[in-house]
C-alpha positions, 0 to 999 in steps of 0.5 A: 668122283674118284674116277673123275679125279683119277682121269683128270690126273691121268690127262694132266700127266699126259699133257705135261709129258707131251708139253715137256717133250715139245719143250725138249725138242724145241731146246735141242733144235735151237741148240743144233741150229745155233751150233750150225750157225756158229760153224757157218760163221767161223767157216766164212771167217776162215775163207775170208781171212785166207782169201784176203791173206792170199790176195795181199801176198800176191800183191806183195809178190808182184811188187817185189818182183817188179823191183827185182825186174827193175834192178835186173834191167837197170844193172845191165843198161849202158847208162848205168855201166857208163856212170860206174865207169866214169865214177871209178875213173874219177875215184882213181884220179882224185879219190872220193872228193873228185867223185863228189865233185864229178856227181855235181857237174856231170850229166846223164839221161836217166829215164824219169817222169819229168818232161825236162831231160836237160838236167843240171847234173848227174845227181839231179838225173839220179834223183829224178830217176829215184823219184820216178821209181819210188825208191828211197835211195839209189846206190852206185857202189865201186868194185872195192866197196866204195859208195860212189853215188847216192841220191839221199847223200846221207852219212853212208855216202863215200864210205866203204862197205867192206871195212867202213862204218856201215860194213855190218849194215843191211847195205854192207851185207847186200854187197858182201852177198853179191861179192860171193854170188854169181854175176847174174844174181839179184840179192835182197837184204831183209829189213834192218835199222839203217843208221844213215837213214835216221835208224829207220827200217830199210831193205836193199835190193841190188845186182852186180854190174858186169860189162865184157866180163869186167866187174864194174860195181854194184847197182842197188836200191833202198826200199823203205817200209812205206810201200809194203805198208800200203800193201799190207794195210789195205783194210777193205773187207777186213772189218773194224779189227782185221789186219794183215802183217808180216813177221820176220824169223826173229819174231819182229814185224816187217810191216806196220800194224794198222792200229798204230800211228808209229812204225812197228817194223822191227819194234813190235815182237810177235810170239803167237804159235801161228808164227811158228807154224808159218815158218814150218811152211804150214798153212792154217787157221787158229784162235790165238792171242795176238801181239796186243794180247787180244784173242783173234782168228789168225790165218797164216802162211809162209812168204819167201822171196830171194832168200827172205822168209816172212810169215804172213798173218791175217787176223781179226778179233774174236769179239768182232767175228762172234758179235753176230753169234752173240746177238743170235744167241740172245735172240734165240734165248728170247725166242725159246723163252717166249715159246716156253711161256706160250706152251705154259699158257697153253698147258694152263688152258688145256688143264684148267679150261679145255680138259675139264670142260670136255670131261664135264661135257662127256660126263653130262652126256653119259649121265643123260644116256644113263637116265635115258636108259633108266626111263626106258 
């Protein structure tokens, strides 16, 4: 009996050690598999955000280049030179009052989407032209800085961009930049709040108008935030919480977040460390708290155009990215627990049923053998 009990204990220890090793291998394999799955999810997120960022950047680049090409083209067109010549002549003749009256009566054939080219006035022609090209406003500025013609006819109309009330505005800075630049330069002024346009954010793009070496003035357009918002807020492939937005060197947004109904341009500050990395012309990916205080995966890079420097940030909430990881962890934990339960049941069956029965059978055979030998 003592030997039988000792054998039972030895067999139980062997079973326990084997099952413990099996459980340990199962847990280690599960953890390694889970880690590999998490790394794959994070790698896919990195590729996705980086790809979406580069696509938006490419579209933004194309849009701004198209505006630059249009400004370059139209600043060299005879119709623009002719209009500036006539506006300058009217100003010399009777001042800004004569200029305003001239705009309402003179005619010009600007390219437009309208089939009707019989415009009532120069103002109508320029307005139709701006509508066709999706400009907020178009400016004809005299060589002395006077705004001689504008589509929107806001408070800037007729003022002077050198010593007038809007000399320090974005349009005023654009004019000053062009005055100190070469004749073939197209300049862009970054978004700033523009008083005449209800203090809404506006950027400006413009070029000198030169004919036979004579400086006739400046042709400029006003760019609202909406076209850029449409580019950056395109959310296909970004999930429920993904977004791409622009930030200026002052830390303020240059495009509106998709999560806000009101404009966040020049009104929302971003302080994430990825912003500093972007302005150091680094390209990368990190987990940071965004402008809402929410942890996000953030891809970043620098965008430059005509002296403008914007950080492009592509972000998605950590909670959304990791939601499949969390689900996988729960499923894995449930699977491991179930496997351990099955292993424990097997252990019980081995220790309490299979092994004792096998040992009893072996002992029975041994006793029969011994009795047989005794009879012989």
